[in-house]
C-alpha positions in Angstrom: -80.3 66.6 48.6 -78.7 68.1 45.2 -77.9 66.6 41.9 -75.3 67.5 39.3 -75.4 66.1 35.8 -72.6 66.5 33.2 -73.1 66.2 29.5 -71.9 63.2 27.9 -70.0 62.9 24.8 -71.5 60.8 22.1 -69.6 57.7 23.2 -70.1 58.2 27.2 -73.0 57.5 29.3 -74.5 60.6 31.4 -73.4 61.2 34.8 -75.5 62.3 37.8 -73.8 63.2 41.0 -76.5 63.4 43.8 -75.3 64.8 47.0 -76.5 64.5 50.5 -79.2 62.2 52.2 -81.8 60.3 50.2 -84.8 58.9 51.9 -88.6 58.6 51.1 -88.6 62.2 51.7 -86.7 63.7 49.3 -85.9 60.8 46.6 -88.5 61.9 44.1 -86.1 64.7 42.4 -83.3 62.1 42.0 -86.2 59.5 40.6 -87.3 62.1 38.1 -83.8 62.9 36.8 -83.0 59.1 36.5 -86.4 58.8 34.4 -85.3 61.5 32.1 -81.8 60.2 31.6 -82.8 56.8 30.9 -85.5 57.8 28.4 -82.8 59.5 26.3 -79.9 57.3 26.8 -78.9 53.7 27.0 -77.7 54.1 30.7 -76.2 56.4 33.2 -73.4 56.8 35.6 -74.4 57.5 39.3 -71.4 59.1 41.0 -72.5 58.0 44.6 -69.5 59.8 46.2 -71.5 62.5 47.7 -74.2 60.3 49.2 -74.1 60.8 53.0 -77.4 58.8 54.0 -79.4 56.3 52.0 -82.5 54.2 53.2 -84.3 51.2 51.5 -86.3 53.5 49.2 -83.0 54.6 47.7 -82.0 50.9 47.3 -85.2 50.2 45.7 -84.4 53.0 43.1 -81.3 51.7 42.5 -82.1 48.2 42.0 -85.3 49.1 39.7 -82.9 51.3 37.6 -80.3 48.4 37.4 -83.1 46.1 36.0 -84.1 48.7 33.4 -81.1 49.9 31.9 -77.1 50.1 32.1 -76.5 51.6 35.4 -73.1 51.9 36.6 -72.4 53.3 40.3 -69.2 55.1 40.6 -66.9 56.0 43.6 -69.5 55.0 46.4 -69.5 56.9 49.7 -68.7 54.6 52.6 -72.5 54.9 53.5 -73.5 53.6 50.0 -71.0 50.9 49.7 -72.4 49.9 53.3 -75.8 49.6 52.4 -75.3 47.8 48.9 -73.1 45.2 50.9 -75.5 44.9 53.7 -78.4 43.6 51.4 -76.0 41.9 48.9 -76.4 44.2 46.1 -72.9 44.8 45.6 -72.8 41.2 43.9 -74.9 42.3 41.1 -74.7 46.0 40.8 -71.9 47.4 38.4 -69.7 49.1 40.9 -66.6 51.3 39.7 -63.8 52.9 41.7 -64.2 56.1 39.8 -66.4 58.0 37.4 -63.8 57.5 34.6 -63.7 53.8 35.1 -67.4 53.7 35.0 -67.7 55.7 31.9 -65.6 53.3 30.0 -67.4 50.8 28.0 
């Protein structure tokens, strides 16, 4: 699991771009990064294009983040799209086709 963070402009939300697999064994660094960002910003964009596997713990983190801040999911991978769709989370999460679309107010 790796993550990348881009610097936000004064009007845009920060973007994190996690890559790889996210389950109970390796979710902690992503969770810590999200916590740091929401402490300093009004929300964040999660570029989900590089997520190759995600389990229920990842889903828990996404839903909890959505409940706490302005979470925007951008360019979800097929794996992420399938997970969010199976549980119906795609009906209430803010999902965008691209990072740029997600960053637009």
